[in-house]
mmJSON file of the N, C-alpha and C atoms, coordinates in Angstrom:
{"data_MODEL":{"atom_site":{
"group_PDB":["ATOM","ATOM","ATOM","ATOM","ATOM","ATOM","ATOM","ATOM","ATOM","ATOM","ATOM","ATOM","ATOM","ATOM","ATOM","ATOM","ATOM","ATOM","ATOM","ATOM","ATOM","ATOM","ATOM","ATOM","ATOM","ATOM","ATOM","ATOM","ATOM","ATOM","ATOM","ATOM","ATOM","ATOM","ATOM","ATOM","ATOM","ATOM","ATOM","ATOM","ATOM","ATOM","ATOM","ATOM","ATOM","ATOM","ATOM","ATOM","ATOM","ATOM","ATOM","ATOM","ATOM","ATOM","ATOM","ATOM","ATOM","ATOM","ATOM","ATOM","ATOM","ATOM","ATOM","ATOM","ATOM","ATOM","ATOM","ATOM","ATOM","ATOM","ATOM","ATOM","ATOM","ATOM","ATOM","ATOM","ATOM","ATOM","ATOM","ATOM","ATOM","ATOM","ATOM","ATOM","ATOM","ATOM","ATOM","ATOM","ATOM","ATOM","ATOM","ATOM","ATOM","ATOM","ATOM","ATOM","ATOM","ATOM","ATOM","ATOM","ATOM","ATOM","ATOM","ATOM","ATOM","ATOM","ATOM","ATOM","ATOM","ATOM","ATOM","ATOM","ATOM","ATOM","ATOM","ATOM","ATOM","ATOM","ATOM","ATOM","ATOM","ATOM","ATOM","ATOM","ATOM","ATOM","ATOM","ATOM","ATOM","ATOM","ATOM","ATOM","ATOM","ATOM","ATOM","ATOM","ATOM","ATOM","ATOM","ATOM","ATOM","ATOM","ATOM","ATOM","ATOM","ATOM","ATOM","ATOM","ATOM","ATOM","ATOM","ATOM","ATOM","ATOM","ATOM","ATOM","ATOM","ATOM","ATOM","ATOM","ATOM","ATOM","ATOM","ATOM","ATOM","ATOM","ATOM","ATOM","ATOM","ATOM","ATOM","ATOM","ATOM","ATOM","ATOM","ATOM","ATOM","ATOM","ATOM","ATOM","ATOM","ATOM","ATOM","ATOM","ATOM","ATOM","ATOM","ATOM","ATOM","ATOM","ATOM","ATOM","ATOM","ATOM","ATOM","ATOM","ATOM","ATOM","ATOM","ATOM","ATOM","ATOM","ATOM","ATOM","ATOM","ATOM","ATOM","ATOM","ATOM","ATOM","ATOM","ATOM","ATOM","ATOM","ATOM","ATOM","ATOM","ATOM","ATOM","ATOM","ATOM","ATOM","ATOM","ATOM","ATOM","ATOM","ATOM","ATOM","ATOM","ATOM","ATOM","ATOM","ATOM","ATOM","ATOM","ATOM","ATOM","ATOM","ATOM","ATOM"],
"id":[1,2,3,4,5,6,7,8,9,10,11,12,13,14,15,16,17,18,19,20,21,22,23,24,25,26,27,28,29,30,31,32,33,34,35,36,37,38,39,40,41,42,43,44,45,46,47,48,49,50,51,52,53,54,55,56,57,58,59,60,61,62,63,64,65,66,67,68,69,70,71,72,73,74,75,76,77,78,79,80,81,82,83,84,85,86,87,88,89,90,91,92,93,94,95,96,97,98,99,100,101,102,103,104,105,106,107,108,109,110,111,112,113,114,115,116,117,118,119,120,121,122,123,124,125,126,127,128,129,130,131,132,133,134,135,136,137,138,139,140,141,142,143,144,145,146,147,148,149,150,151,152,153,154,155,156,157,158,159,160,161,162,163,164,165,166,167,168,169,170,171,172,173,174,175,176,177,178,179,180,181,182,183,184,185,186,187,188,189,190,191,192,193,194,195,196,197,198,199,200,201,202,203,204,205,206,207,208,209,210,211,212,213,214,215,216,217,218,219,220,221,222,223,224,225,226,227,228,229,230,231,232,233,234,235,236,237,238,239,240],
"type_symbol":["N","C","C","N","C","C","N","C","C","N","C","C","N","C","C","N","C","C","N","C","C","N","C","C","N","C","C","N","C","C","N","C","C","N","C","C","N","C","C","N","C","C","N","C","C","N","C","C","N","C","C","N","C","C","N","C","C","N","C","C","N","C","C","N","C","C","N","C","C","N","C","C","N","C","C","N","C","C","N","C","C","N","C","C","N","C","C","N","C","C","N","C","C","N","C","C","N","C","C","N","C","C","N","C","C","N","C","C","N","C","C","N","C","C","N","C","C","N","C","C","N","C","C","N","C","C","N","C","C","N","C","C","N","C","C","N","C","C","N","C","C","N","C","C","N","C","C","N","C","C","N","C","C","N","C","C","N","C","C","N","C","C","N","C","C","N","C","C","N","C","C","N","C","C","N","C","C","N","C","C","N","C","C","N","C","C","N","C","C","N","C","C","N","C","C","N","C","C","N","C","C","N","C","C","N","C","C","N","C","C","N","C","C","N","C","C","N","C","C","N","C","C","N","C","C","N","C","C","N","C","C","N","C","C","N","C","C","N","C","C"],
"label_atom_id":["N","CA","C","N","CA","C","N","CA","C","N","CA","C","N","CA","C","N","CA","C","N","CA","C","N","CA","C","N","CA","C","N","CA","C","N","CA","C","N","CA","C","N","CA","C","N","CA","C","N","CA","C","N","CA","C","N","CA","C","N","CA","C","N","CA","C","N","CA","C","N","CA","C","N","CA","C","N","CA","C","N","CA","C","N","CA","C","N","CA","C","N","CA","C","N","CA","C","N","CA","C","N","CA","C","N","CA","C","N","CA","C","N","CA","C","N","CA","C","N","CA","C","N","CA","C","N","CA","C","N","CA","C","N","CA","C","N","CA","C","N","CA","C","N","CA","C","N","CA","C","N","CA","C","N","CA","C","N","CA","C","N","CA","C","N","CA","C","N","CA","C","N","CA","C","N","CA","C","N","CA","C","N","CA","C","N","CA","C","N","CA","C","N","CA","C","N","CA","C","N","CA","C","N","CA","C","N","CA","C","N","CA","C","N","CA","C","N","CA","C","N","CA","C","N","CA","C","N","CA","C","N","CA","C","N","CA","C","N","CA","C","N","CA","C","N","CA","C","N","CA","C","N","CA","C","N","CA","C","N","CA","C","N","CA","C","N","CA","C","N","CA","C","N","CA","C","N","CA","C"],
"label_alt_id":[null,null,null,null,null,null,null,null,null,null,null,null,null,null,null,null,null,null,null,null,null,null,null,null,null,null,null,null,null,null,null,null,null,null,null,null,null,null,null,null,null,null,null,null,null,null,null,null,null,null,null,null,null,null,null,null,null,null,null,null,null,null,null,null,null,null,null,null,null,null,null,null,null,null,null,null,null,null,null,null,null,null,null,null,null,null,null,null,null,null,null,null,null,null,null,null,null,null,null,null,null,null,null,null,null,null,null,null,null,null,null,null,null,null,null,null,null,null,null,null,null,null,null,null,null,null,null,null,null,null,null,null,null,null,null,null,null,null,null,null,null,null,null,null,null,null,null,null,null,null,null,null,null,null,null,null,null,null,null,null,null,null,null,null,null,null,null,null,null,null,null,null,null,null,null,null,null,null,null,null,null,null,null,null,null,null,null,null,null,null,null,null,null,null,null,null,null,null,null,null,null,null,null,null,null,null,null,null,null,null,null,null,null,null,null,null,null,null,null,null,null,null,null,null,null,null,null,null,null,null,null,null,null,null,null,null,null,null,null,null],
"label_comp_id":["MET","MET","MET","ASN","ASN","ASN","THR","THR","THR","LYS","LYS","LYS","SER","SER","SER","ARG","ARG","ARG","ILE","ILE","ILE","ALA","ALA","ALA","SER","SER","SER","VAL","VAL","VAL","LEU","LEU","LEU","GLN","GLN","GLN","ALA","ALA","ALA","THR","THR","THR","PRO","PRO","PRO","LEU","LEU","LEU","GLY","GLY","GLY","TYR","TYR","TYR","GLU","GLU","GLU","LEU","LEU","LEU","THR","THR","THR","GLY","GLY","GLY","ILE","ILE","ILE","PRO","PRO","PRO","VAL","VAL","VAL","PHE","PHE","PHE","ASP","ASP","ASP","LEU","LEU","LEU","THR","THR","THR","LEU","LEU","LEU","LEU","LEU","LEU","GLN","GLN","GLN","LEU","LEU","LEU","PRO","PRO","PRO","GLN","GLN","GLN","TYR","TYR","TYR","LEU","LEU","LEU","ASP","ASP","ASP","PHE","PHE","PHE","PRO","PRO","PRO","LEU","LEU","LEU","PRO","PRO","PRO","THR","THR","THR","ASN","ASN","ASN","LEU","LEU","LEU","ARG","ARG","ARG","LEU","LEU","LEU","GLY","GLY","GLY","HIS","HIS","HIS","LEU","LEU","LEU","VAL","VAL","VAL","GLU","GLU","GLU","LYS","LYS","LYS","ILE","ILE","ILE","VAL","VAL","VAL","ALA","ALA","ALA","GLU","GLU","GLU","LEU","LEU","LEU","ILE","ILE","ILE","LYS","LYS","LYS","LYS","LYS","LYS","ALA","ALA","ALA","SER","SER","SER","ASN","ASN","ASN","TYR","TYR","TYR","GLU","GLU","GLU","LEU","LEU","LEU","LEU","LEU","LEU","PHE","PHE","PHE","ASP","ASP","ASP","ASN","ASN","ASN","ILE","ILE","ILE","GLN","GLN","GLN","ILE","ILE","ILE","ILE","ILE","ILE","ASP","ASP","ASP","GLU","GLU","GLU","LYS","LYS","LYS","LYS","LYS","LYS","GLN","GLN","GLN"],
"label_asym_id":["A","A","A","A","A","A","A","A","A","A","A","A","A","A","A","A","A","A","A","A","A","A","A","A","A","A","A","A","A","A","A","A","A","A","A","A","A","A","A","A","A","A","A","A","A","A","A","A","A","A","A","A","A","A","A","A","A","A","A","A","A","A","A","A","A","A","A","A","A","A","A","A","A","A","A","A","A","A","A","A","A","A","A","A","A","A","A","A","A","A","A","A","A","A","A","A","A","A","A","A","A","A","A","A","A","A","A","A","A","A","A","A","A","A","A","A","A","A","A","A","A","A","A","A","A","A","A","A","A","A","A","A","A","A","A","A","A","A","A","A","A","A","A","A","A","A","A","A","A","A","A","A","A","A","A","A","A","A","A","A","A","A","A","A","A","A","A","A","A","A","A","A","A","A","A","A","A","A","A","A","A","A","A","A","A","A","A","A","A","A","A","A","A","A","A","A","A","A","A","A","A","A","A","A","A","A","A","A","A","A","A","A","A","A","A","A","A","A","A","A","A","A","A","A","A","A","A","A","A","A","A","A","A","A","A","A","A","A","A","A"],
"label_entity_id":["1","1","1","1","1","1","1","1","1","1","1","1","1","1","1","1","1","1","1","1","1","1","1","1","1","1","1","1","1","1","1","1","1","1","1","1","1","1","1","1","1","1","1","1","1","1","1","1","1","1","1","1","1","1","1","1","1","1","1","1","1","1","1","1","1","1","1","1","1","1","1","1","1","1","1","1","1","1","1","1","1","1","1","1","1","1","1","1","1","1","1","1","1","1","1","1","1","1","1","1","1","1","1","1","1","1","1","1","1","1","1","1","1","1","1","1","1","1","1","1","1","1","1","1","1","1","1","1","1","1","1","1","1","1","1","1","1","1","1","1","1","1","1","1","1","1","1","1","1","1","1","1","1","1","1","1","1","1","1","1","1","1","1","1","1","1","1","1","1","1","1","1","1","1","1","1","1","1","1","1","1","1","1","1","1","1","1","1","1","1","1","1","1","1","1","1","1","1","1","1","1","1","1","1","1","1","1","1","1","1","1","1","1","1","1","1","1","1","1","1","1","1","1","1","1","1","1","1","1","1","1","1","1","1","1","1","1","1","1","1"],
"label_seq_id":[1,1,1,2,2,2,3,3,3,4,4,4,5,5,5,6,6,6,7,7,7,8,8,8,9,9,9,10,10,10,11,11,11,12,12,12,13,13,13,14,14,14,15,15,15,16,16,16,17,17,17,18,18,18,19,19,19,20,20,20,21,21,21,22,22,22,23,23,23,24,24,24,25,25,25,26,26,26,27,27,27,28,28,28,29,29,29,30,30,30,31,31,31,32,32,32,33,33,33,34,34,34,35,35,35,36,36,36,37,37,37,38,38,38,39,39,39,40,40,40,41,41,41,42,42,42,43,43,43,44,44,44,45,45,45,46,46,46,47,47,47,48,48,48,49,49,49,50,50,50,51,51,51,52,52,52,53,53,53,54,54,54,55,55,55,56,56,56,57,57,57,58,58,58,59,59,59,60,60,60,61,61,61,62,62,62,63,63,63,64,64,64,65,65,65,66,66,66,67,67,67,68,68,68,69,69,69,70,70,70,71,71,71,72,72,72,73,73,73,74,74,74,75,75,75,76,76,76,77,77,77,78,78,78,79,79,79,80,80,80],
"pdbx_PDB_ins_code":[null,null,null,null,null,null,null,null,null,null,null,null,null,null,null,null,null,null,null,null,null,null,null,null,null,null,null,null,null,null,null,null,null,null,null,null,null,null,null,null,null,null,null,null,null,null,null,null,null,null,null,null,null,null,null,null,null,null,null,null,null,null,null,null,null,null,null,null,null,null,null,null,null,null,null,null,null,null,null,null,null,null,null,null,null,null,null,null,null,null,null,null,null,null,null,null,null,null,null,null,null,null,null,null,null,null,null,null,null,null,null,null,null,null,null,null,null,null,null,null,null,null,null,null,null,null,null,null,null,null,null,null,null,null,null,null,null,null,null,null,null,null,null,null,null,null,null,null,null,null,null,null,null,null,null,null,null,null,null,null,null,null,null,null,null,null,null,null,null,null,null,null,null,null,null,null,null,null,null,null,null,null,null,null,null,null,null,null,null,null,null,null,null,null,null,null,null,null,null,null,null,null,null,null,null,null,null,null,null,null,null,null,null,null,null,null,null,null,null,null,null,null,null,null,null,null,null,null,null,null,null,null,null,null,null,null,null,null,null,null],
"Cartn_x":[14.139,13.187,13.444,13.222,13.633,12.333,12.735,11.872,10.579,10.588,9.843,8.624,9.134,8.525,7.681,8.316,7.635,6.341,6.733,5.48,4.301,5.066,3.64,2.978,3.503,3.171,2.258,2.237,1.511,-0.08,0.532,-0.768,-1.708,-1.0,-1.899,-2.323,-2.195,-2.635,-3.986,-4.805,-6.211,-6.513,-7.046,-7.257,-8.337,-8.2,-8.967,-10.281,-11.072,-12.735,-13.005,-14.017,-14.571,-15.168,-15.689,-16.372,-15.689,-14.041,-13.482,-12.947,-12.178,-11.756,-12.394,-13.759,-14.75,-14.096,-13.265,-12.591,-12.886,-13.294,-13.593,-12.035,-12.182,-11.477,-10.739,-9.494,-8.906,-8.367,-9.208,-8.613,-7.84,-6.771,-5.638,-5.443,-6.608,-6.558,-7.05,-7.714,-8.204,-7.434,-6.0,-4.844,-4.768,-4.34,-4.023,-2.211,-1.668,-0.398,0.56,1.554,2.387,2.759,3.27,3.377,4.876,5.561,6.978,7.124,7.061,6.999,8.203,9.207,10.198,10.398,10.973,11.353,12.24,12.951,13.984,13.343,13.328,12.671,13.694,13.699,14.575,14.543,15.532,15.812,15.592,15.548,15.525,14.126,12.801,11.864,11.185,10.304,9.484,8.269,7.708,6.868,5.663,5.129,3.583,4.282,5.685,6.123,6.799,7.02,7.387,6.45,5.279,3.626,3.162,3.36,2.643,3.791,4.675,5.481,5.25,5.439,4.629,3.511,2.429,1.487,1.303,1.821,2.35,2.582,3.834,4.448,3.486,2.915,1.868,1.211,0.686,-0.134,0.149,1.535,2.568,2.3,2.825,2.772,1.615,0.655,-0.83,-0.964,-1.825,-2.222,-3.651,-4.466,-5.702,-6.111,-5.199,-5.187,-3.76,-3.663,-2.949,-2.565,-1.575,-1.3,-1.008,-2.228,-1.918,-1.24,-1.432,-0.356,-0.388,0.965,1.32,1.797,1.854,2.609,1.687,0.585,-0.443,-1.171,-0.426,-1.388,-2.815,-3.674,-4.705,-5.628,-6.386,-6.457,-7.901,-8.28,-10.009,-10.65,-11.69,-12.458,-11.369,-10.394,-9.187,-8.448,-8.306,-7.989,-6.558,-5.467,-3.989,-3.853],
"Cartn_y":[11.701,11.993,10.208,10.545,9.923,8.86,8.09,6.804,7.641,8.424,8.982,9.745,10.556,10.975,10.594,9.177,8.535,7.771,7.156,6.667,7.876,8.974,9.842,10.332,10.571,10.723,9.677,8.255,7.285,7.543,7.654,7.702,8.767,10.105,11.493,11.326,10.033,10.436,10.276,10.902,11.04,9.416,8.467,7.273,7.455,6.677,6.612,5.846,6.344,6.464,4.934,4.126,3.144,3.418,4.348,4.952,5.231,5.424,5.474,4.296,3.378,1.867,0.609,0.73,-0.482,-1.404,-1.114,-1.848,-1.219,-1.869,-1.13,-0.832,0.664,1.282,0.622,0.365,0.151,1.246,1.578,3.034,2.691,3.208,3.302,4.081,5.157,5.577,4.799,3.609,2.783,1.951,1.992,0.877,1.59,0.943,1.011,0.904,2.203,2.184,2.654,1.817,2.558,4.228,5.017,6.667,6.348,5.46,5.759,4.888,5.199,4.319,4.65,3.536,3.352,1.894,1.435,0.251,0.856,-0.021,-0.07,-0.375,0.469,0.443,0.303,-0.607,-0.469,1.137,1.251,2.581,2.065,1.075,0.665,0.357,0.761,0.191,1.582,1.291,1.84,2.389,3.63,4.031,3.323,2.645,1.453,0.108,0.094,-1.32,-0.581,0.497,1.331,1.463,1.752,2.187,0.75,-0.313,-1.319,-2.086,-1.788,-1.956,-1.453,-0.194,0.71,0.145,0.108,-0.388,-1.392,-2.403,-3.889,-3.734,-3.036,-2.984,-1.981,-1.207,-0.698,-1.625,-2.417,-3.669,-4.183,-4.64,-5.56,-4.818,-3.77,-2.982,-2.995,-2.543,-2.218,-3.194,-3.466,-3.737,-4.329,-4.173,-4.523,-5.237,-5.498,-5.838,-7.192,-8.07,-8.895,-8.78,-9.045,-9.375,-10.818,-11.144,-12.264,-12.689,-11.738,-12.002,-10.741,-10.593,-9.392,-9.751,-8.826,-9.314,-10.16,-10.495,-11.436,-10.793,-11.447,-10.687,-11.131,-10.49,-11.051,-10.811,-11.753,-11.46,-11.999,-10.862,-11.198,-12.32,-12.937,-14.076,-15.333,-15.562,-16.344,-16.347,-17.435,-17.35,-17.549,-16.609,-16.798,-16.704],
"Cartn_z":[-2.309,-1.087,-0.273,0.657,2.15,2.193,3.059,3.412,3.982,5.012,5.976,5.073,4.016,3.227,2.359,1.413,0.889,1.489,2.435,3.328,3.662,3.812,4.39,2.918,2.088,0.469,0.186,0.186,0.086,1.106,2.431,3.345,3.15,2.561,2.145,0.99,-0.089,-1.343,-1.291,-2.086,-2.611,-3.252,-2.712,-3.802,-4.822,-5.785,-7.182,-6.675,-7.079,-6.562,-7.478,-6.429,-7.231,-8.408,-8.654,-9.865,-11.085,-10.856,-11.748,-11.988,-11.239,-11.299,-11.294,-10.551,-10.705,-9.599,-8.649,-7.847,-6.627,-5.52,-4.28,-3.731,-2.775,-2.315,-0.967,-1.1,0.568,1.312,2.202,2.925,3.936,3.307,4.447,5.733,5.881,7.249,8.214,7.787,8.772,9.372,8.807,9.646,10.958,11.817,13.328,13.139,13.062,12.568,13.813,14.328,15.352,14.852,15.909,15.876,15.022,14.945,14.666,13.147,12.256,10.927,9.889,9.801,9.252,8.58,7.52,7.228,5.685,5.659,4.474,3.074,2.005,0.916,-0.343,-1.298,-2.406,-3.439,-3.931,-4.262,-5.536,-6.44,-8.27,-8.255,-7.56,-8.183,-8.995,-9.861,-10.152,-9.621,-9.458,-8.896,-8.343,-9.45,-9.171,-8.17,-8.288,-7.405,-6.053,-6.24,-4.726,-4.111,-4.286,-3.976,-3.234,-4.202,-3.776,-2.505,-2.42,-1.556,-0.169,-0.151,1.0,1.369,0.397,1.06,1.796,1.323,2.112,3.488,3.173,4.651,5.622,4.93,6.16,6.73,5.851,6.317,7.128,6.709,8.063,9.041,9.356,10.815,11.327,10.693,11.524,12.376,13.012,14.482,14.14,13.175,13.292,11.7,10.651,9.77,9.955,8.628,8.759,7.011,6.352,4.899,4.605,4.003,3.241,2.456,1.532,-0.076,-0.438,-1.152,-1.75,-3.454,-4.168,-5.478,-6.277,-6.156,-6.783,-8.049,-9.27,-10.342,-10.066,-10.498,-10.685,-12.378,-12.9,-14.396,-14.484,-15.173,-15.116,-15.511,-14.848,-14.896,-14.672,-14.34,-13.815,-12.127,-11.693,-10.083,-10.527,-9.989,-9.68,-8.331],
"occupancy":[1.0,1.0,1.0,1.0,1.0,1.0,1.0,1.0,1.0,1.0,1.0,1.0,1.0,1.0,1.0,1.0,1.0,1.0,1.0,1.0,1.0,1.0,1.0,1.0,1.0,1.0,1.0,1.0,1.0,1.0,1.0,1.0,1.0,1.0,1.0,1.0,1.0,1.0,1.0,1.0,1.0,1.0,1.0,1.0,1.0,1.0,1.0,1.0,1.0,1.0,1.0,1.0,1.0,1.0,1.0,1.0,1.0,1.0,1.0,1.0,1.0,1.0,1.0,1.0,1.0,1.0,1.0,1.0,1.0,1.0,1.0,1.0,1.0,1.0,1.0,1.0,1.0,1.0,1.0,1.0,1.0,1.0,1.0,1.0,1.0,1.0,1.0,1.0,1.0,1.0,1.0,1.0,1.0,1.0,1.0,1.0,1.0,1.0,1.0,1.0,1.0,1.0,1.0,1.0,1.0,1.0,1.0,1.0,1.0,1.0,1.0,1.0,1.0,1.0,1.0,1.0,1.0,1.0,1.0,1.0,1.0,1.0,1.0,1.0,1.0,1.0,1.0,1.0,1.0,1.0,1.0,1.0,1.0,1.0,1.0,1.0,1.0,1.0,1.0,1.0,1.0,1.0,1.0,1.0,1.0,1.0,1.0,1.0,1.0,1.0,1.0,1.0,1.0,1.0,1.0,1.0,1.0,1.0,1.0,1.0,1.0,1.0,1.0,1.0,1.0,1.0,1.0,1.0,1.0,1.0,1.0,1.0,1.0,1.0,1.0,1.0,1.0,1.0,1.0,1.0,1.0,1.0,1.0,1.0,1.0,1.0,1.0,1.0,1.0,1.0,1.0,1.0,1.0,1.0,1.0,1.0,1.0,1.0,1.0,1.0,1.0,1.0,1.0,1.0,1.0,1.0,1.0,1.0,1.0,1.0,1.0,1.0,1.0,1.0,1.0,1.0,1.0,1.0,1.0,1.0,1.0,1.0,1.0,1.0,1.0,1.0,1.0,1.0,1.0,1.0,1.0,1.0,1.0,1.0,1.0,1.0,1.0,1.0,1.0,1.0],
"B_iso_or_equiv":[0.0,0.0,0.0,0.0,0.0,0.0,0.0,0.0,0.0,0.0,0.0,0.0,0.0,0.0,0.0,0.0,0.0,0.0,0.0,0.0,0.0,0.0,0.0,0.0,0.0,0.0,0.0,0.0,0.0,0.0,0.0,0.0,0.0,0.0,0.0,0.0,0.0,0.0,0.0,0.0,0.0,0.0,0.0,0.0,0.0,0.0,0.0,0.0,0.0,0.0,0.0,0.0,0.0,0.0,0.0,0.0,0.0,0.0,0.0,0.0,0.0,0.0,0.0,0.0,0.0,0.0,0.0,0.0,0.0,0.0,0.0,0.0,0.0,0.0,0.0,0.0,0.0,0.0,0.0,0.0,0.0,0.0,0.0,0.0,0.0,0.0,0.0,0.0,0.0,0.0,0.0,0.0,0.0,0.0,0.0,0.0,0.0,0.0,0.0,0.0,0.0,0.0,0.0,0.0,0.0,0.0,0.0,0.0,0.0,0.0,0.0,0.0,0.0,0.0,0.0,0.0,0.0,0.0,0.0,0.0,0.0,0.0,0.0,0.0,0.0,0.0,0.0,0.0,0.0,0.0,0.0,0.0,0.0,0.0,0.0,0.0,0.0,0.0,0.0,0.0,0.0,0.0,0.0,0.0,0.0,0.0,0.0,0.0,0.0,0.0,0.0,0.0,0.0,0.0,0.0,0.0,0.0,0.0,0.0,0.0,0.0,0.0,0.0,0.0,0.0,0.0,0.0,0.0,0.0,0.0,0.0,0.0,0.0,0.0,0.0,0.0,0.0,0.0,0.0,0.0,0.0,0.0,0.0,0.0,0.0,0.0,0.0,0.0,0.0,0.0,0.0,0.0,0.0,0.0,0.0,0.0,0.0,0.0,0.0,0.0,0.0,0.0,0.0,0.0,0.0,0.0,0.0,0.0,0.0,0.0,0.0,0.0,0.0,0.0,0.0,0.0,0.0,0.0,0.0,0.0,0.0,0.0,0.0,0.0,0.0,0.0,0.0,0.0,0.0,0.0,0.0,0.0,0.0,0.0,0.0,0.0,0.0,0.0,0.0,0.0],
"pdbx_formal_charge":[null,null,null,null,null,null,null,null,null,null,null,null,null,null,null,null,null,null,null,null,null,null,null,null,null,null,null,null,null,null,null,null,null,null,null,null,null,null,null,null,null,null,null,null,null,null,null,null,null,null,null,null,null,null,null,null,null,null,null,null,null,null,null,null,null,null,null,null,null,null,null,null,null,null,null,null,null,null,null,null,null,null,null,null,null,null,null,null,null,null,null,null,null,null,null,null,null,null,null,null,null,null,null,null,null,null,null,null,null,null,null,null,null,null,null,null,null,null,null,null,null,null,null,null,null,null,null,null,null,null,null,null,null,null,null,null,null,null,null,null,null,null,null,null,null,null,null,null,null,null,null,null,null,null,null,null,null,null,null,null,null,null,null,null,null,null,null,null,null,null,null,null,null,null,null,null,null,null,null,null,null,null,null,null,null,null,null,null,null,null,null,null,null,null,null,null,null,null,null,null,null,null,null,null,null,null,null,null,null,null,null,null,null,null,null,null,null,null,null,null,null,null,null,null,null,null,null,null,null,null,null,null,null,null,null,null,null,null,null,null],
"auth_seq_id":[1,1,1,2,2,2,3,3,3,4,4,4,5,5,5,6,6,6,7,7,7,8,8,8,9,9,9,10,10,10,11,11,11,12,12,12,13,13,13,14,14,14,15,15,15,16,16,16,17,17,17,18,18,18,19,19,19,20,20,20,21,21,21,22,22,22,23,23,23,24,24,24,25,25,25,26,26,26,27,27,27,28,28,28,29,29,29,30,30,30,31,31,31,32,32,32,33,33,33,34,34,34,35,35,35,36,36,36,37,37,37,38,38,38,39,39,39,40,40,40,41,41,41,42,42,42,43,43,43,44,44,44,45,45,45,46,46,46,47,47,47,48,48,48,49,49,49,50,50,50,51,51,51,52,52,52,53,53,53,54,54,54,55,55,55,56,56,56,57,57,57,58,58,58,59,59,59,60,60,60,61,61,61,62,62,62,63,63,63,64,64,64,65,65,65,66,66,66,67,67,67,68,68,68,69,69,69,70,70,70,71,71,71,72,72,72,73,73,73,74,74,74,75,75,75,76,76,76,77,77,77,78,78,78,79,79,79,80,80,80],
"auth_comp_id":["MET","MET","MET","ASN","ASN","ASN","THR","THR","THR","LYS","LYS","LYS","SER","SER","SER","ARG","ARG","ARG","ILE","ILE","ILE","ALA","ALA","ALA","SER","SER","SER","VAL","VAL","VAL","LEU","LEU","LEU","GLN","GLN","GLN","ALA","ALA","ALA","THR","THR","THR","PRO","PRO","PRO","LEU","LEU","LEU","GLY","GLY","GLY","TYR","TYR","TYR","GLU","GLU","GLU","LEU","LEU","LEU","THR","THR","THR","GLY","GLY","GLY","ILE","ILE","ILE","PRO","PRO","PRO","VAL","VAL","VAL","PHE","PHE","PHE","ASP","ASP","ASP","LEU","LEU","LEU","THR","THR","THR","LEU","LEU","LEU","LEU","LEU","LEU","GLN","GLN","GLN","LEU","LEU","LEU","PRO","PRO","PRO","GLN","GLN","GLN","TYR","TYR","TYR","LEU","LEU","LEU","ASP","ASP","ASP","PHE","PHE","PHE","PRO","PRO","PRO","LEU","LEU","LEU","PRO","PRO","PRO","THR","THR","THR","ASN","ASN","ASN","LEU","LEU","LEU","ARG","ARG","ARG","LEU","LEU","LEU","GLY","GLY","GLY","HIS","HIS","HIS","LEU","LEU","LEU","VAL","VAL","VAL","GLU","GLU","GLU","LYS","LYS","LYS","ILE","ILE","ILE","VAL","VAL","VAL","ALA","ALA","ALA","GLU","GLU","GLU","LEU","LEU","LEU","ILE","ILE","ILE","LYS","LYS","LYS","LYS","LYS","LYS","ALA","ALA","ALA","SER","SER","SER","ASN","ASN","ASN","TYR","TYR","TYR","GLU","GLU","GLU","LEU","LEU","LEU","LEU","LEU","LEU","PHE","PHE","PHE","ASP","ASP","ASP","ASN","ASN","ASN","ILE","ILE","ILE","GLN","GLN","GLN","ILE","ILE","ILE","ILE","ILE","ILE","ASP","ASP","ASP","GLU","GLU","GLU","LYS","LYS","LYS","LYS","LYS","LYS","GLN","GLN","GLN"],
"auth_asym_id":["A","A","A","A","A","A","A","A","A","A","A","A","A","A","A","A","A","A","A","A","A","A","A","A","A","A","A","A","A","A","A","A","A","A","A","A","A","A","A","A","A","A","A","A","A","A","A","A","A","A","A","A","A","A","A","A","A","A","A","A","A","A","A","A","A","A","A","A","A","A","A","A","A","A","A","A","A","A","A","A","A","A","A","A","A","A","A","A","A","A","A","A","A","A","A","A","A","A","A","A","A","A","A","A","A","A","A","A","A","A","A","A","A","A","A","A","A","A","A","A","A","A","A","A","A","A","A","A","A","A","A","A","A","A","A","A","A","A","A","A","A","A","A","A","A","A","A","A","A","A","A","A","A","A","A","A","A","A","A","A","A","A","A","A","A","A","A","A","A","A","A","A","A","A","A","A","A","A","A","A","A","A","A","A","A","A","A","A","A","A","A","A","A","A","A","A","A","A","A","A","A","A","A","A","A","A","A","A","A","A","A","A","A","A","A","A","A","A","A","A","A","A","A","A","A","A","A","A","A","A","A","A","A","A","A","A","A","A","A","A"],
"auth_atom_id":["N","CA","C","N","CA","C","N","CA","C","N","CA","C","N","CA","C","N","CA","C","N","CA","C","N","CA","C","N","CA","C","N","CA","C","N","CA","C","N","CA","C","N","CA","C","N","CA","C","N","CA","C","N","CA","C","N","CA","C","N","CA","C","N","CA","C","N","CA","C","N","CA","C","N","CA","C","N","CA","C","N","CA","C","N","CA","C","N","CA","C","N","CA","C","N","CA","C","N","CA","C","N","CA","C","N","CA","C","N","CA","C","N","CA","C","N","CA","C","N","CA","C","N","CA","C","N","CA","C","N","CA","C","N","CA","C","N","CA","C","N","CA","C","N","CA","C","N","CA","C","N","CA","C","N","CA","C","N","CA","C","N","CA","C","N","CA","C","N","CA","C","N","CA","C","N","CA","C","N","CA","C","N","CA","C","N","CA","C","N","CA","C","N","CA","C","N","CA","C","N","CA","C","N","CA","C","N","CA","C","N","CA","C","N","CA","C","N","CA","C","N","CA","C","N","CA","C","N","CA","C","N","CA","C","N","CA","C","N","CA","C","N","CA","C","N","CA","C","N","CA","C","N","CA","C","N","CA","C","N","CA","C","N","CA","C","N","CA","C","N","CA","C","N","CA","C","N","CA","C"],
"pdbx_PDB_model_num":[1,1,1,1,1,1,1,1,1,1,1,1,1,1,1,1,1,1,1,1,1,1,1,1,1,1,1,1,1,1,1,1,1,1,1,1,1,1,1,1,1,1,1,1,1,1,1,1,1,1,1,1,1,1,1,1,1,1,1,1,1,1,1,1,1,1,1,1,1,1,1,1,1,1,1,1,1,1,1,1,1,1,1,1,1,1,1,1,1,1,1,1,1,1,1,1,1,1,1,1,1,1,1,1,1,1,1,1,1,1,1,1,1,1,1,1,1,1,1,1,1,1,1,1,1,1,1,1,1,1,1,1,1,1,1,1,1,1,1,1,1,1,1,1,1,1,1,1,1,1,1,1,1,1,1,1,1,1,1,1,1,1,1,1,1,1,1,1,1,1,1,1,1,1,1,1,1,1,1,1,1,1,1,1,1,1,1,1,1,1,1,1,1,1,1,1,1,1,1,1,1,1,1,1,1,1,1,1,1,1,1,1,1,1,1,1,1,1,1,1,1,1,1,1,1,1,1,1,1,1,1,1,1,1,1,1,1,1,1,1]
}}}
């Protein structure tokens, strides 16, 4: 699967709802993205890490959001 189809599959995925996860859903359709999207993706990542990388890159490319942090582990009842 090439980079463009990986990006498209993340943008078109149905998010897990708040009812299921208890976590507010970030709606990727709200991102104001350039028409042409392409960025390098590592080929050796597991699926969850790959999706995390794609979402971070999409937020970086969006004109209406700013990525402040990525790849930060959150532990219940603690700040990290």
